[in-house]
Structures are given as C-alpha cells and as structure tokens.
C-alpha positions in Angstrom: -94.2 72.4 54.0 -92.4 74.8 56.3 -88.9 76.0 55.6 -88.8 73.7 52.5 -85.8 73.7 49.9 -86.1 73.4 46.4 -83.9 73.5 43.1 -83.5 72.5 39.7 -82.2 68.7 38.7 -82.9 69.6 35.5 -84.7 71.7 33.3 -87.7 70.5 33.6 -87.5 68.8 37.2 -87.8 70.3 40.6 -86.4 68.1 43.6 -88.2 69.8 46.7 -87.7 68.2 50.4 -87.3 69.2 54.1 -89.4 70.8 56.1 -90.2 71.2 60.0 -88.6 67.4 60.9 -89.4 66.3 57.9 -87.1 64.1 55.9 -89.0 62.8 52.8 -88.8 64.3 49.1 -90.0 64.4 46.1 -88.9 65.6 41.9 -91.8 67.7 40.4 -91.5 67.1 36.6 -92.8 70.8 34.7 -93.3 69.0 31.6 -96.1 66.2 33.1 -96.7 68.4 36.4 -96.5 65.3 38.6 -94.5 64.3 41.1 -93.4 61.1 42.4 -91.3 60.5 46.1 -87.3 59.8 45.9 -85.3 58.1 48.7 -85.5 60.2 52.5 -83.2 61.9 53.4 -81.1 60.8 56.4 -82.6 62.8 58.6 -84.9 66.4 58.6 -83.7 69.3 57.2 -84.9 72.1 58.6 -83.6 75.5 56.8 -81.7 73.9 54.2 -80.0 76.1 51.4 -79.6 75.2 47.5 -75.6 75.6 47.0 -75.8 75.7 43.0 -72.8 76.7 41.2 -72.9 77.1 37.6 -72.5 73.7 35.6 -72.8 72.0 38.7 -76.0 70.4 40.1 -77.7 71.5 43.6 -75.7 70.6 46.8 -78.0 71.1 49.9 -76.7 72.2 53.6 -76.8 74.7 56.1 -79.8 73.1 58.3 -80.2 71.1 61.4 -82.2 68.1 62.0 -84.8 68.9 64.1 -85.3 72.1 67.0 -82.8 73.9 69.2 -79.9 72.4 70.0 -80.4 69.6 67.4 -77.2 67.8 65.0 -76.1 70.1 61.7 -73.9 69.0 59.6 -70.2 70.1 58.2 -71.0 68.5 55.4 -74.4 69.6 52.4 -75.5 66.7 50.8 -76.6 65.6 47.0 -78.9 63.5 45.3 -77.7 61.2 42.8 -80.3 60.1 40.2 -78.0 57.0 38.7 -78.1 55.5 42.2 -81.3 57.3 43.5 -79.6 58.1 46.8 -78.0 60.9 48.8 -74.4 61.5 49.4 -72.2 63.7 51.4 -71.5 66.3 49.5 -69.1 69.9 49.9 -67.5 69.9 53.8 -67.9 72.9 55.2 -65.1 74.2 58.6 -68.3 75.8 60.6 -72.1 74.9 60.3 -74.3 77.1 60.2 -78.2 77.4 60.0 -79.9 79.1 57.0 -76.8 81.1 55.6 -77.3 83.5 52.7 -76.4 82.4 49.1 -75.5 84.9 46.3 -74.2 83.9 42.8 -71.0 85.8 41.6 -69.6 87.1 38.6 -67.9 83.9 37.4 -71.0 81.1 38.3 -69.5 80.6 41.5 -71.5 81.2 45.1 -70.8 83.0 48.2 -72.4 81.9 51.2 -72.7 83.7 54.0 -73.1 83.4 58.0 -76.1 82.0 59.9 -76.8 80.8 63.4 -74.4 78.2 65.3 -76.6 78.0 68.5 -80.3 78.8 69.5 -79.7 78.4 73.1 -77.9 80.8 73.8 -78.3 82.4 70.4 -74.8 82.3 68.1 -74.0 83.4 65.2 -70.5 82.6 62.0 -68.8 85.2 61.2 -67.6 83.1 58.1 -68.1 83.2 54.7 -67.2 80.6 52.0 -66.9 80.8 48.0 -67.9 77.3 46.4 -66.6 77.0 42.8 -68.3 75.4 39.9 -66.2 72.3 40.5 -67.5 72.2 44.2 -64.2 73.5 45.8 -64.8 75.0 49.1 -62.9 78.1 49.9 -63.0 80.5 53.0 -64.0 83.8 51.9 -64.1 86.9 54.1 -65.1 87.0 58.2 -67.8 89.4 58.9 -67.8 92.0 61.4 -71.1 91.0 62.7 -72.0 87.4 62.2 -75.8 87.4 61.3 -78.9 85.2 60.2 -82.0 85.6 58.5 -80.1 88.8 57.0 -80.1 89.4 53.0 -77.6 89.7 50.8 -76.5 91.2 47.1 -74.0 91.3 44.2 -72.9 94.7 44.5 -70.8 94.8 42.1 -68.5 92.9 40.4 -65.7 93.0 43.6 -68.7 93.8 46.6 -71.6 92.2 48.3 -73.9 94.0 51.0 -75.2 92.3 53.4 -78.2 93.5 55.4 -79.6 93.6 58.7 -80.7 90.3 60.3 -80.3 88.5 63.5 -77.4 89.2 65.3 -75.7 87.3 68.5 -78.7 87.1 71.3 -80.8 87.0 68.5 -81.1 91.0 68.4 -82.5 92.3 65.0 -79.9 94.8 63.6 -79.9 98.2 61.6 -76.0 97.0 60.7 -74.5 96.7 57.1 -71.4 95.7 55.3 -69.5 95.4 52.1 -68.1 92.2 51.2 -64.9 92.9 49.1 -64.1 90.2 47.1 -60.4 90.8 45.7 -59.5 92.3 49.5 -60.9 90.1 51.1 -62.3 91.6 53.6 -65.8 93.1 55.2 -66.3 96.9 55.9 -68.9 98.7 57.5 -71.4 100.2 55.1 -74.3 103.0 55.7 -76.7 101.4 58.5 -80.4 100.9 57.8 -83.2 103.5 59.0 -85.0 100.9 60.6 -83.7 97.4 62.0 -85.0 94.5 59.8 -85.0 90.7 59.8 -86.2 88.0 57.5 -86.6 90.7 55.1 -86.2 90.6 51.3 -84.1 92.8 49.0 -84.5 94.0 45.4 -80.5 95.5 43.6 -81.2 97.6 40.8 -78.4 99.3 38.8 -79.6 102.9 37.6 -78.4 105.0 35.0 -75.7 106.5 36.9 -73.8 103.3 37.9 -75.3 103.8 41.7 
C-alpha cells in the first residue's frame, strides 16, 4: 500500500493500515506470520504517522482522507482492542499532514511541522511534545514550516530539522535547531544541496560531534 502506517500493538503484533484512499486495517502476528483484518478506519488515512511515547500504545495522526483539499483531523485515532474499534485520542491545535517525529530522552515524542494545504502549498511552523501519559503540549515554533523534511535528536536539549518542502512547495537546503530547554528554534548550517523526501542517520563521533 502506498504511504501506509504501521506500529507495534504488542511485542508480537504489528498494526498496519492506510494508503492512498484506503481505510482498511489489519494486525500481523509475528509468531504465526498471519494477518487478520480488523475494523476499518473512520476514513482513509493518507500519510499518517504513529505517535507512540514510551509506555503508551500508538496513536495515528497527521493525515488527510484523500487527495488535495480533503479533510484532515485535529484528533489522532487509536485502535482499542478491548472493543475492537477505532477511537479518537490525542487533540492538537493544528492539522498538518505528514509531520515528522523524534523520540526524546524522557520517552516523549516531538511532533514537527507538516503541510496544511496543497493548492497553494502551505506548511505549519508548529511543533508539539506528546508525553507518555498522552498530554499534548506546544513545542518551539520553527523558523520555516516544512513537509517531507527529516529530524533527529542531536543531544538531550536539541533536535536538528533538515530540508524538506517549504511554502510554495519549494525544496529547501535550510536547517534549524529546536532548542527544547529554551523553547525556541535557531538557524543551523544549511545543506550544500536542497533536499526533500530524504532519510538521515545521526552517529556520535568520539570527540562528541
């Protein structure tokens, strides 16, 4: 499926759903290598991400229900195995599609930016921190909103935000630091080449860089 989303429900189960215009969902059991269909989503979820702080089950958000201009929710959804249905879960104060996520030192998850509209292409500068108990708090605002960017934890106090599509669907070389202790974003060194739809691996050098 295109742009489907997956995460662990337990150590032996993976929940898989979504794709462009698709509302079906299933659970894959690792030990048996079998899948079983479950209740369909309330609607299609294209480009969803899985927000899964330590000690809490996954909650899926940051998607639109179809093509350009289709509905996008403020609320995330969560699969409740006890009642075998999807329920509304976390509530955000904006509704960007395809934000990026990074896990913080305390097990919380930082949710960063995403696109608010496609015609014209407009992005959100907002970030949020979701705590293990499901509390949603606003994080530092970005200097530039982005979609299809990459993020990573540089240290316990900073997140690096790199590239992506900015307003007008322009690919950017710009980068910025999200400073968690100061609750602000500051400019970081730029890439040599503008990039989006990328991947990034951060590795600590012996000298601490």
